[in-house]
C-alpha positions in Angstrom: -54.5 35.4 53.9 -53.0 37.2 56.8 -50.0 34.7 56.8 -49.3 35.6 53.1 -49.3 39.3 53.9 -46.8 38.6 56.8 -44.6 36.5 54.5 -44.5 39.4 52.0 -43.7 42.0 54.6 -40.3 40.4 55.5 -38.8 40.6 52.0 -40.2 44.1 51.5 -38.6 45.3 54.7 -35.3 43.7 53.7 -35.5 45.4 50.4 -36.2 48.8 52.1 -33.1 48.3 54.3 -30.9 47.5 51.4 -32.2 50.5 49.5 -31.5 52.8 52.5 -27.9 51.4 52.7 -27.3 52.0 49.0 -28.5 55.6 49.3 -26.2 56.2 52.2 -23.1 55.3 50.2 -21.1 58.2 48.7 -20.9 58.3 44.9 -17.8 56.7 43.4 -15.4 59.3 42.3 -13.7 58.7 38.9 -10.3 60.2 38.1 -10.4 62.9 35.5 -9.2 62.1 32.0 -5.6 63.1 31.9 -5.8 63.9 28.2 -8.6 66.5 28.5 -7.8 67.8 31.9 -4.8 70.2 32.1 -1.9 69.1 34.2 -1.7 71.0 37.5 2.0 70.5 37.8 4.7 69.2 35.5 6.9 66.3 36.6 10.6 66.8 36.4 12.2 63.5 35.2 15.6 64.5 36.5 14.2 65.2 40.0 12.3 61.9 40.0 15.4 59.9 39.1 17.5 61.8 41.6 15.1 61.2 44.4 14.9 57.5 43.6 18.7 57.2 43.5 19.0 59.0 46.8 16.2 56.7 48.3 18.0 53.5 47.2 21.3 54.9 48.5 19.8 55.7 51.9 18.2 52.3 52.2 21.7 50.7 51.5 23.3 53.0 54.1 20.6 52.1 56.7 21.0 48.4 56.1 24.8 48.7 56.4 24.5 50.6 59.6 22.1 48.0 61.1 24.4 45.2 60.0 27.4 46.9 61.5 25.4 47.5 64.8 24.6 43.7 64.9 28.2 42.7 64.1 29.7 45.0 66.8 27.1 43.9 69.4 25.5 47.3 69.7 22.2 45.8 68.6 20.6 42.4 68.8 18.0 43.0 66.1 19.3 40.5 63.6 15.9 40.1 61.9 15.5 43.9 61.4 19.0 44.1 60.0 18.3 41.2 57.6 15.0 42.7 56.5 16.7 46.1 55.9 19.4 44.3 53.9 16.9 42.5 51.7 14.9 45.7 51.2 18.0 47.5 50.1 19.0 44.6 47.8 15.6 44.5 46.2 15.5 48.3 45.7 18.9 48.2 44.1 17.9 45.3 41.8 14.8 47.2 40.8 16.8 50.3 40.1 19.2 48.4 37.9 16.3 46.8 35.9 14.8 50.3 35.4 18.2 51.6 34.2 18.5 48.6 31.8 15.1 49.3 30.4 15.9 53.0 29.9 19.2 52.2 28.2 17.4 49.8 25.9 14.8 52.4 25.0 17.5 55.0 24.4 19.3 52.6 22.1 16.1 51.8 20.2 15.4 55.6 19.7 19.0 56.2 18.5 18.6 53.4 16.0 15.5 54.8 14.5 15.9 56.2 11.0 15.3 59.9 10.7 
């Protein structure tokens, strides 16, 4: 009988440990509903596009500077220059794709009957 009680104590103690761990966790915070919650700050579309264009341009300039430094022998970081070049290329390609989508959306809106 005493062996059965000991066998029951182990799972009960494990369950108590798990329950203590669960209670120590913070509650999961869910984002507020954007429809019912007023916006704290409006987003300026022009500013977002301008910042993105400037960021892509800066990445291209940085990649070009690193490639020039490797070409002239001022730097031996060929891997860093190639990675920067690929990042700039990818950023430019993504920007062109976004522009194409925006132009398609603009064309679709302009073709809508009034």
